[in-house]
C-alpha positions as CSV (number, residue, x, y, z in Angstrom):
1,M,-62.1,101.0,-19.4
2,G,-59.9,97.9,-18.9
3,E,-62.9,96.2,-17.2
4,L,-65.1,96.9,-20.1
5,A,-62.6,95.8,-22.7
6,S,-62.0,92.6,-20.7
7,W,-65.7,91.9,-20.4
8,I,-66.1,92.3,-24.2
9,R,-63.1,90.0,-24.8
10,D,-64.0,87.5,-22.1
11,N,-67.6,87.1,-23.4
12,H,-66.4,86.8,-27.1
13,L,-68.6,89.6,-28.1
14,K,-68.4,91.3,-31.4
15,Q,-68.4,95.0,-31.3
16,D,-71.9,95.2,-32.7
17,E,-73.2,93.0,-29.9
18,A,-71.3,94.9,-27.2
19,A,-72.8,98.1,-28.7
20,Q,-76.3,96.8,-28.4
21,I,-75.8,95.7,-24.7
22,L,-74.0,98.9,-23.7
23,H,-76.4,101.2,-25.5
24,I,-73.6,102.8,-27.4
25,S,-72.5,103.0,-31.1
26,R,-70.1,100.4,-32.5
27,P,-67.3,103.1,-33.1
28,R,-67.6,103.9,-29.3
29,V,-67.0,100.2,-28.5
30,S,-63.9,100.3,-30.7
31,D,-62.8,103.3,-28.7
32,V,-63.3,101.3,-25.5
33,V,-61.5,98.2,-26.9
34,N,-58.6,100.4,-28.1
35,K,-58.5,102.2,-24.7
36,K,-59.0,105.8,-26.1
37,V,-59.5,107.2,-22.5
38,G,-59.6,110.8,-23.7
39,K,-62.9,110.1,-25.7
40,F,-64.9,109.3,-22.6
41,T,-66.0,111.0,-19.4
42,I,-66.0,109.2,-16.2
43,D,-69.8,109.4,-16.1
44,A,-69.9,107.6,-19.6
45,L,-67.6,104.8,-18.4
46,V,-69.6,104.3,-15.1
47,N,-72.9,104.2,-17.0
48,M,-71.4,101.5,-19.3
49,L,-70.3,99.4,-16.3
50,T,-73.7,99.6,-14.7
């Protein structure tokens, strides 16, 4: 989750942009950025990283 949040920050992506790239909703991007770990399965995080 930290890697995803860093990638979003380092690439200066808006949450809407990150959501489109990761194929998730903008609220889910917010959960990633705010590191709400309990809202994600390991599979979901791995899918976003790939």
